[in-house]
Structure formats: structure tokens, C-alpha cells
C-alpha positions as CSV (number, residue, x, y, z in Angstrom):
1,M,160.2,27.7,175.2
2,K,160.2,27.2,179.0
3,S,160.1,30.7,180.5
4,T,161.3,30.0,184.0
5,G,164.6,31.7,184.8
6,F,163.7,34.1,187.6
7,T,164.4,33.7,191.3
8,K,161.9,34.3,194.1
9,V,164.0,35.8,196.9
10,T,161.4,36.9,199.5
11,G,158.0,35.7,200.6
12,E,157.2,32.3,202.0
13,N,153.8,31.5,200.6
14,M,153.9,30.4,196.9
15,S,150.2,29.2,197.0
16,L,147.8,31.0,194.7
17,P,145.3,33.4,196.2
18,N,141.7,32.2,196.5
19,S,140.0,33.2,193.3
20,S,136.5,33.0,194.9
21,D,137.3,35.5,197.6
22,N,135.3,38.7,196.9
23,S,136.0,40.4,200.2
24,L,137.8,43.4,198.7
25,V,136.7,46.5,200.7
26,H,136.8,49.8,198.7
27,Q,137.2,52.8,201.0
28,G,139.1,55.4,198.9
29,L,142.1,53.2,199.0
30,V,141.5,49.5,198.3
31,G,142.1,47.0,201.1
32,G,141.4,43.3,201.6
33,N,142.8,41.0,198.9
34,G,143.8,43.6,196.3
35,R,147.1,42.7,194.6
36,L,149.7,45.0,193.0
37,L,152.9,44.2,191.1
38,S,155.7,46.6,190.3
39,V,158.3,46.0,187.6
40,H,161.7,47.7,188.0
41,A,165.0,47.6,186.3
42,H,167.6,47.7,189.1
43,P,167.9,47.5,192.9
44,D,167.1,51.1,194.1
45,D,164.5,51.8,191.3
46,E,161.8,50.4,193.6
47,S,162.7,53.1,196.2
48,S,163.0,56.0,193.8
49,K,159.8,55.3,191.8
50,G,156.5,54.7,193.5
51,A,157.8,53.7,197.0
52,G,155.3,55.9,198.8
53,T,152.4,54.5,196.8
54,V,153.4,50.9,197.5
55,A,153.9,51.6,201.2
56,R,150.5,53.2,201.4
57,Y,148.7,50.4,199.7
58,V,150.5,47.7,201.8
59,D,149.4,49.5,204.9
60,S,145.8,49.4,203.6
61,G,146.0,45.6,203.2
62,V,147.1,45.2,199.5
63,E,149.5,42.4,198.6
64,A,152.5,43.9,196.9
65,T,155.0,42.0,194.7
66,L,158.3,43.4,193.3
67,V,159.9,42.2,190.1
68,C,163.5,43.4,189.8
69,C,164.8,42.6,186.3
70,T,168.6,42.9,186.9
71,G,171.1,42.7,189.7
72,G,172.5,46.2,189.2
73,E,176.0,45.0,188.6
74,E,177.0,48.1,186.6
75,G,176.0,50.6,189.3
76,D,178.7,53.1,190.3
77,V,179.4,53.6,194.0
78,L,177.9,57.0,194.6
79,N,178.6,57.1,198.4
80,E,182.3,57.8,198.7
81,A,182.4,56.4,202.2
82,L,181.6,53.0,200.7
83,N,183.8,53.3,197.6
84,L,186.0,50.3,198.6
85,P,187.6,47.5,196.6
86,E,185.7,44.8,198.5
87,I,182.4,46.5,197.7
88,R,183.1,47.2,194.0
89,E,184.3,43.6,193.5
90,N,181.0,42.2,195.0
91,M,178.6,44.7,193.7
92,A,175.8,42.2,192.7
93,E,175.7,40.7,196.2
94,V,176.0,44.1,198.0
95,R,173.1,45.4,195.9
96,R,171.0,42.3,196.6
97,Q,171.4,42.9,200.3
98,E,170.5,46.6,199.9
99,L,167.4,45.6,198.0
100,A,166.3,43.2,200.7
101,A,166.6,46.0,203.3
102,A,164.7,48.4,201.1
103,V,161.8,46.1,200.3
104,E,161.3,45.4,204.0
105,I,161.0,49.1,204.7
106,I,158.6,49.7,201.8
107,G,156.6,46.6,202.7
108,Y,156.7,44.4,199.6
109,Q,155.7,40.9,200.7
110,K,157.4,39.1,197.7
111,T,160.4,39.9,195.5
112,Y,161.4,38.2,192.3
113,M,164.7,38.6,190.5
114,L,164.0,38.2,186.8
115,G,167.5,36.8,186.3
116,Y,169.3,39.2,184.0
117,R,172.5,41.2,184.2
118,D,172.6,45.0,184.4
119,S,173.0,46.3,180.8
120,G,174.8,49.5,181.8
121,M,174.3,52.9,180.4
122,K,173.4,53.4,176.7
123,D,176.4,52.7,174.4
124,S,178.6,51.4,177.2
125,E,180.7,48.2,177.0
126,A,178.2,46.4,179.3
127,N,175.6,46.5,176.5
128,S,177.4,43.7,174.8
129,H,177.5,41.3,177.7
130,P,175.7,38.1,176.7
131,E,173.7,37.9,179.9
132,C,172.5,41.5,180.0
133,F,168.8,42.4,180.1
134,A,168.9,44.5,176.9
135,A,170.4,41.6,174.9
136,A,168.0,38.9,176.2
137,P,165.6,37.4,173.8
138,L,162.4,39.5,174.1
139,D,160.2,36.4,174.1
140,E,162.2,34.8,176.9
141,A,162.0,37.9,179.1
142,V,158.3,38.4,178.5
143,G,157.7,34.7,179.3
144,R,159.4,35.0,182.7
145,L,157.3,38.0,183.6
146,V,154.1,36.3,182.4
147,E,154.8,33.3,184.7
148,I,155.2,35.6,187.7
149,I,152.0,37.5,186.8
150,R,150.1,34.2,186.6
151,V,151.5,33.0,189.9
152,E,150.8,36.3,191.8
153,R,147.7,37.3,189.9
154,P,147.9,41.1,190.4
155,H,145.0,43.4,189.7
156,V,147.3,46.4,189.0
157,I,150.8,46.5,187.4
158,L,153.2,49.5,187.6
159,T,155.9,49.9,185.1
160,Y,157.9,52.5,183.2
161,P,156.6,54.9,180.6
162,D,156.6,54.5,176.8
163,D,158.3,57.8,176.4
164,Q,161.7,57.6,178.1
165,S,163.5,60.3,176.0
166,G,164.5,62.0,179.3
167,Y,166.4,58.9,180.5
168,D,166.7,56.1,178.0
169,H,168.7,53.6,180.0
170,P,168.5,50.3,178.0
171,D,167.2,48.4,181.0
172,H,164.4,51.0,181.6
173,V,163.4,50.8,178.0
174,R,163.3,47.0,178.2
175,V,161.2,47.0,181.4
176,H,158.5,49.0,179.6
177,D,158.6,46.7,176.5
178,I,158.2,43.4,178.5
179,S,155.6,44.8,180.9
180,V,153.2,45.9,178.1
181,L,153.6,42.6,176.3
182,A,153.3,40.5,179.4
183,F,150.2,42.5,180.6
184,D,148.4,41.3,177.4
185,A,149.9,37.8,177.2
186,A,149.2,36.8,180.8
187,G,145.5,36.8,180.1
188,N,145.8,34.8,176.8
189,P,145.7,31.1,177.5
190,E,147.3,30.4,174.1
191,A,150.4,32.5,175.0
192,Y,153.1,30.8,177.1
193,P,150.9,27.8,178.0
194,E,153.8,26.4,180.0
195,A,153.7,29.4,182.3
196,G,150.5,28.5,184.2
197,A,146.8,29.3,184.0
198,A,146.0,32.6,182.3
199,W,145.4,35.6,184.5
200,Q,144.4,39.1,183.1
201,P,145.5,42.0,185.3
202,S,142.9,44.8,185.3
203,K,145.1,47.9,184.9
204,L,148.5,48.9,183.7
205,Y,150.1,52.2,184.9
206,Y,153.2,54.1,183.8
207,T,155.3,55.9,186.4
208,P,156.4,59.3,185.0
209,W,158.6,61.9,186.7
210,S,156.3,64.9,186.5
211,R,157.4,68.3,185.5
212,A,155.1,69.8,188.3
213,R,157.1,67.8,190.9
214,V,160.4,69.0,189.5
215,E,159.3,72.6,189.4
216,A,157.8,72.6,192.9
217,T,161.0,71.1,194.4
218,H,163.2,73.5,192.4
219,N,161.2,76.5,193.5
220,K,161.4,75.4,197.2
221,F,165.2,75.2,197.0
222,K,165.2,78.8,195.6
223,E,162.8,80.0,198.2
224,L,165.0,78.7,201.0
225,G,168.1,80.2,199.4
226,L,169.6,76.7,198.6
227,E,171.2,75.6,195.4
228,S,168.8,73.5,193.4
229,P,170.0,70.1,192.0
230,F,167.6,70.6,189.0
231,D,169.6,72.3,186.3
232,E,168.5,73.4,182.9
233,R,168.7,69.9,181.5
234,W,165.7,68.9,183.7
235,F,163.5,71.5,182.2
236,K,164.5,70.6,178.6
237,R,163.1,67.1,179.1
238,P,159.8,66.6,177.5
239,S,156.9,67.0,180.0
240,Q,154.5,64.2,180.4
241,D,152.2,66.0,182.7
242,H,149.3,66.3,180.2
243,R,149.2,62.5,180.2
244,I,148.9,62.0,184.0
245,T,145.6,60.4,184.9
246,T,146.2,59.4,188.6
247,K,147.7,61.1,191.7
248,I,148.3,59.2,194.9
249,E,148.8,61.3,198.0
250,V,151.8,59.9,199.8
251,R,152.8,62.6,202.3
252,D,152.5,60.3,205.3
253,W,154.7,57.7,203.6
254,F,157.5,60.1,202.6
255,D,159.8,58.9,205.4
256,R,159.4,55.3,204.2
257,R,160.6,56.3,200.8
258,C,163.6,58.2,202.2
259,D,164.5,55.3,204.4
260,A,164.2,52.9,201.6
261,L,166.5,55.0,199.4
262,L,169.1,55.2,202.2
263,A,169.0,51.4,202.4
264,H,170.8,51.5,199.0
265,A,173.9,52.9,200.7
266,T,176.2,52.4,197.7
267,Q,173.9,54.1,195.3
268,V,172.4,56.9,197.5
269,S,174.6,59.2,199.5
270,P,173.0,60.5,202.7
271,D,174.1,64.0,201.8
272,S,172.8,63.9,198.3
273,P,171.2,67.2,197.5
274,F,169.0,65.6,194.9
275,W,167.3,63.2,197.3
276,F,167.9,65.0,200.7
277,G,168.7,68.6,199.9
278,L,165.5,69.8,201.6
279,P,164.6,69.0,205.2
280,R,162.2,66.1,205.3
281,D,159.4,68.0,207.0
282,V,159.6,70.5,204.2
283,A,160.1,68.1,201.3
284,K,157.1,66.0,202.2
285,D,154.8,69.0,201.7
286,V,156.3,70.4,198.5
287,Y,154.7,67.8,196.2
288,P,152.9,65.2,198.3
289,W,151.8,63.0,195.4
290,E,153.1,60.3,193.2
291,D,151.9,60.5,189.6
292,Y,150.7,57.8,187.2
293,I,149.5,57.4,183.6
294,L,146.8,54.8,183.1
295,A,148.0,53.0,180.0
296,R,145.7,50.0,179.7
297,S,142.5,49.2,181.5
298,H,140.0,46.3,181.5
299,V,137.6,48.3,183.7
300,S,135.9,51.6,183.5
301,T,137.1,54.5,185.5
302,E,136.8,58.3,185.7
303,F,139.7,60.8,185.5
304,P,141.4,62.2,187.5
305,E,141.9,59.2,189.7
306,D,143.2,59.1,193.3
307,D,143.2,55.3,193.6
308,L,145.0,52.8,191.4
309,F,142.2,50.3,192.1
310,A,139.5,52.7,191.0
311,G,136.9,50.8,188.9
312,I,138.1,47.3,189.9
313,Y,135.9,47.0,192.9
314,D,132.9,48.6,191.1
315,C,133.4,46.4,188.1
316,Q,133.7,43.2,190.2
317,H,131.1,43.9,192.8
318,G,129.1,40.7,193.1
319,A,131.4,38.9,190.7
320,S,133.3,35.7,191.6
321,Q,136.8,36.8,190.7
322,L,138.4,40.1,191.4
323,G,140.5,41.6,188.6
324,A,139.5,39.3,185.8
325,G,137.9,42.0,183.8
326,C,134.2,42.6,183.0
327,N,132.0,41.2,180.3
328,S,130.2,44.4,179.3
329,E,131.1,46.4,176.2
330,A,132.1,49.4,178.3
331,H,134.7,47.3,180.2
332,R,136.6,45.9,177.2
333,P,140.4,46.6,177.3
334,R,141.3,50.2,176.3
335,Q,144.6,51.8,175.6
336,L,144.6,55.1,177.5
337,S,148.2,56.2,177.7
338,D,147.6,59.4,175.6
339,R,144.6,60.5,177.6
340,A,145.0,63.7,179.6
341,V,143.2,64.6,182.9
């Protein structure tokens, strides 16, 4: 089955990186020719999940690629100032334009649309649309992502958690499913041979919404005498904090995240108490990290991590190809998603 069905919408250079280049410089945050790929469900998810992290790594010299699996056609207009017929009737194009503005702010050099339609919320009529992401053949969707991975050759992939009981949107669940399968298949030359030469990413991370972050933000609202947007339902969601392995400090990139969110003008109201209820200079200090769960690794690392590329440089020092994994017994692939700090 031919996997191609995605569209590359930003980035001019489609040539493959030089696999013999071993110039990666490791100084806390990796620079040089490190490569990172994020997989998201809809336009705006790239801004609400991990935007500060990506912005920080881009500023350090990492090449960042975004894969957006759907066009966000089912998104409601949450900004009443833009709740207009001409916008609602052209939601896919409007959201594509918003996405282009957001990725420029964050710093992604390349963006791929995986080519599926927004599946809508769970049990909605949109779930039955023949072109929706949730209804797509799993093998087809995985093949499309494998091809992108083999073209871009990332060392690190970011995707959604395995436990999404707090928010089980069909497209978010499917993002997780195809990411895990593609992470393994991309390095297997017998899988999807039509999708290009095999490439094995080194690390796969999940992006949870930590309970510590919610509590810290909720408590700051209360401290300032403001109504918190985090009601009881947030605290009934299962906590994943015991699984967090990695914390990236993003205080200095908080404004980039906020500006990227605002670029999604139909989806994010500028007076949203959830996103902007605290003054920026206060909010950036309340919880200045983005959290990750290391789910799979082909390199050794130590917990807790403060660098998504930890272990990659150490493993590959003196080797001919960054991110291809190590040959020693200690560096064989491991499934780590249940490991606590």
C-alpha cells in the first residue's frame, strides 16, 4: 500500500540531512543538527502542548517539524468576535491560516498536514464521516507518518499519552496510536518499504498535562482573589505526575506560547480565563516547565531529565550517525512509560 497522502505546507528544503555530520554540540540543551518532530491532532494543539519546549530547542539550533493530522474542520468558534458565517463556512482554510501564523511564532521549520478530516468530539456525528482521522485505516495513517519520519529523520518524537482518560477525543487517541506504531516501524526496513530508507528515532515522549501545573495555577488564581477556571472536574482526572520523567524549563519562552495561542483567533479568545486569566508576568513563574514522559528510548539516560536529547549525544559521541541508536546491550530499545522519577 502506498502511504503518501500527506501535504507538506511549509519549509523549502526537502533534501535529507547529512547522515555523516556528527557536529551536534551538547550543552544542557542540544544544538547543531539535532532534529525533533511533534505529532498533533488539530491546528492549535501545537500551541497548547509543548510550544515553549519547541521554541526553546529551535532557538538552540534544533530542526523542528510539525505533523498536524487533521484540518480542525469541526472546531467551534470560541471567539465571539469572529463567530461569523463566512468564517464558519470556511473553517478548514481559516484554521490552516491560523496554523501557519502559529508555527512561524513557535519556530517550526517544516509543517506536514497528514491529510485527514477532524473526527469531532466522541460520539458526535462527525465520527462517521468517511474522511475523518478516527475512521482512517490504521495501516494507512501509520504509513503516512512513517514516510515523514524517514524523510525528516528526527532524533526525538513528541506525541500524546497512552492514558487519555481525562480527554479522550478520538483524534487525540489516534495520534497516540499511530505515533507509537510509526516510531517502531520507521526503523524497520521491512515495514512500509515504499516509504523510503529506514530511520530509527532515538526517543519517544508523551506530553501529559501535569496535576502539579493545574494545582499551581489554580492556587495562584485563589491567592490573587481571582476565579479559577479549574473546577472540580480537573481534580477528578487521573494524575500522571508519577510517570513524568522529564521537565523542560520554558519560562523565557512563555510569551511565544501565548502569542502562538492567540494566532488561533477562532479557537482562543484573548479574554479566555483558562489561557490568559493570570497576567503574563505572573503566569510564567507559576509553573515554568513543560512535562514529558519518556515512553521509548534507544539510548540510556538518567532520571529526572532536563533535556529531551539527553543520552543521544553521549550515546553517539564518535559515531557516524546521530540518532540511529547504539549497539551495546544497555542501549537496546526500552519501554519506559510507567517509570516514575
